[in-house]
Backbone as a ProteinNet text record, in pm:
[ID]
protein_1_A
[PRIMARY]
MAEKKTSKRGFASMSPEKQREIASKGGQSVPAGKRSFAQNRELASQAGRKGGQTSQTPKRPDVP
[TERTIARY]
-4578.5	-4503.8	-4350.9	-4228.6	-4126.7	-4114.8	-4153.6	-4099.9	-3966.6	-3956.9	-3811.4	-3776.7	-3670.7	-3605.9	-3479.1	-3486.2	-3421.9	-3351.9	-3244.2	-3192.6	-3253.7	-3237	-3257.7	-3139.2	-3129.5	-3027.6	-3050.1	-2930.9	-2986.1	-3009.6	-3171.5	-3200.4	-3341.9	-3344.8	-3407.1	-3333.4	-3234.6	-3107.4	-3101.8	-3163.8	-3141.3	-3220.5	-3204	-3299.1	-3367.8	-3456.8	-3594.2	-3489.7	-3418	-3405.3	-3248.7	-3170.9	-3080.8	-3118.3	-3255.6	-3319.6	-3344.4	-3394	-3450.9	-3323.5	-3271	-3130.4	-3057	-3021	-2986.1	-3148.7	-3234.2	-3316.6	-3319.9	-3317.3	-3341.4	-3227.2	-3122.5	-2998.3	-3024.6	-3109.9	-3094.8	-3184.8	-3271.9	-3286.2	-3244.2	-3122.8	-2995.4	-2876.4	-2916.4	-2746.5	-2737	-2812.4	-2838.1	-2829.9	-2776.3	-2760.7	-2919.3	-2990	-3089	-3090.3	-2948	-2951.4	-2950.7	-2871.2	-2865.6	-2997.3	-3111.8	-3247.3	-3306.9	-3323.8	-3370.6	-3513.5	-3570.6	-3724.4	-3732.1	-3620.2	-3650.6	-3659	-3539.7	-3524.6	-3630.9	-3696.9	-3791.1	-3878.3	-4043.6	-4186.9	-4231.4	-4243.1	-4228.5	-4211.1	-4081.6	-4052.2	-4085.2	-4084.6	-4119.2	-4330.9	-4385.1	-4527.6	-4525.2	-4462.7	-4454.4	-4434	-4310.1	-4285.6	-4374.6	-4442.3	-4558.7	-4627.5	-4678.4	-4792.5	-4758.6	-4656.3	-4605	-4623.3	-4578.1	-4590.3	-4696.9	-4830.8	-4955.8	-5009.9	-4962.6	-5024.1	-4965	-4838.4	-4784.6	-4855.8	-4911.1	-4959	-5098.5	-5135.2	-5320	-5307.7	-5191.9	-5193.6	-5225.4	-5288.3	-5306.2	-5143.4	-5102	-4994.7	-4986.1	-5064.1	-5105.6	-5219.6	-5260.4	-5333	-5498.8	-5581.6	-5684.9	-5747.9	-5738.2	-5724.4	-5883.9	-5972.2	-6091.2	-6154.8
2252.3	2323.1	2388.3	2420.3	2415.4	2611	2691.9	2835	2874.3	2913.1	2998.6	3127.9	3104.1	3237.1	3307.2	3424.7	3501.9	3630.4	3628.4	3752.3	3880.5	4003.4	4119.1	4179.5	4190.8	4263.2	4405.8	4433	4577.6	4692.7	4777	4853.6	4778	4668.9	4617.5	4610.3	4578.1	4593.7	4743.7	4847.4	5000.4	5022.4	5121.6	5186.7	5285.3	5322.3	5400.5	5556.1	5584	5747	5689.8	5571.3	5596.2	5562.1	5498.5	5446.8	5577.2	5683.8	5821	5924.4	5914	5985.8	5917.7	5775.7	5733.5	5757.2	5727	5749.5	5954.3	6019.1	6123.2	6181.5	6079.9	6151.6	6143.5	6040.3	5945.4	6124.9	6219.9	6301.5	6435.2	6423.6	6506.9	6444.6	6362.6	6312.9	6370	6469.9	6567.8	6724.4	6780.5	6931.1	7017	7014.8	7093.4	7163.4	7253.2	7259.4	7226.7	7080.7	7011.5	6879.6	6866.3	6820.5	6902.9	6769.9	6797.3	6849.8	6785.1	6821.5	6953.7	6996.6	7086	7199.5	7210.7	7345.4	7351.5	7263.1	7251.4	7163	7212.1	7180.5	7119.4	7148.8	7140.9	6965.2	6957.7	6839	6738.2	6744.9	6696.6	6631.5	6783.9	6755.6	6598	6634.4	6546	6365	6355	6285.5	6174.3	6271.6	6192.6	6166	6265.8	6216.8	6089.8	6047.8	5980.6	5854.1	5875.6	5711.5	5674.9	5817.5	5736.4	5685.6	5737.8	5689.5	5521.7	5501.2	5355.9	5312.9	5329.8	5241.4	5210.3	5272.7	5251.7	5154	5150.2	5063.5	4876.7	4773	4657.3	4599.2	4508.5	4415.3	4330.2	4311.4	4136.9	4205.8	4141.9	4153.8	4086.7	4081.9	4013.6	3899.7	3742.6	3638.3	3589.2	3561.1	3481.6	3368.2
-126.2	-207.6	-116.5	-184.1	-82.5	-134.4	-4.2	-34	-77.9	-186.3	-252.8	-130.2	-110	-79.3	-128.2	-141.2	-246.8	-133.4	-166.3	-105.4	-181.4	-141	-190.7	-269.9	-381.6	-420.1	-534.1	-572.4	-632.3	-538.9	-646.6	-541.4	-426.6	-445	-345.9	-224.8	-222	-82	-1.3	-95.5	-84.9	20.6	125.1	194	78.4	99	17.7	-8.1	113	45.4	-9.5	-41.5	-97.3	-284.4	-242.5	-415.3	-436.5	-361.9	-412	-488.2	-428.6	-433.1	-579.9	-594.8	-760.4	-845	-828.4	-931.9	-990	-855.3	-890.3	-1033.3	-983.1	-1126.9	-1212.6	-1227	-1399.9	-1488.2	-1464.3	-1533.9	-1550.7	-1418.8	-1454.2	-1534.6	-1558.4	-1717.6	-1800.6	-1856.7	-1977.1	-1932	-1959.7	-1932.3	-1985.2	-1938.8	-2008.5	-2160.7	-2133.8	-2329.8	-2370.5	-2359.1	-2495.9	-2506.1	-2406.8	-2499.7	-2575.6	-2630.3	-2761.4	-2757.9	-2649	-2638.5	-2568.6	-2451.5	-2399.4	-2481.3	-2643.2	-2708.6	-2806.1	-2817.6	-2945.6	-2940.9	-2898.9	-2814.7	-2937.8	-3065.2	-3184.2	-3222.6	-3176.8	-3221.6	-3124.6	-3018.9	-2848.2	-2877.2	-2947.4	-2972	-3098.6	-3227.7	-3298.8	-3298.1	-3213.2	-3133.9	-3049.8	-2955.8	-2900.2	-2952.2	-3090.5	-3214.1	-3250.4	-3307.3	-3391	-3272.1	-3155.8	-3055.7	-3042.5	-3028.9	-2990.2	-3112.3	-3286.1	-3372.9	-3359.6	-3322.8	-3362.2	-3248	-3109.5	-2989.9	-3000.5	-3142.2	-3147.5	-3257.1	-3374.6	-3489.7	-3410.2	-3501.5	-3448.4	-3472	-3409.1	-3394	-3473.9	-3556.2	-3662.7	-3729.7	-3828.5	-3907.5	-3825.5	-3906.3	-3841	-3905.5	-3863.8	-3903.2	-3903.3	-4004.6	-3976.9	-3943
[MASK]
++++++++++++++++++++++++++++++++++++++++++++++++++++++++++++++++

């Protein structure tokens, strides 16, 4: 079987330092005061609970 040769593109072509620099900016895109969960812990708690409940439900009914 022939080997497929692919060139590195995007993040794969960058140095690990450059990858970390770009990735660290993701959490800084919105000021801390404007993050809804940072301002309201109860809202964050409700969202986490809701997401947990959704992930626990079956995706389709059981078929005999």
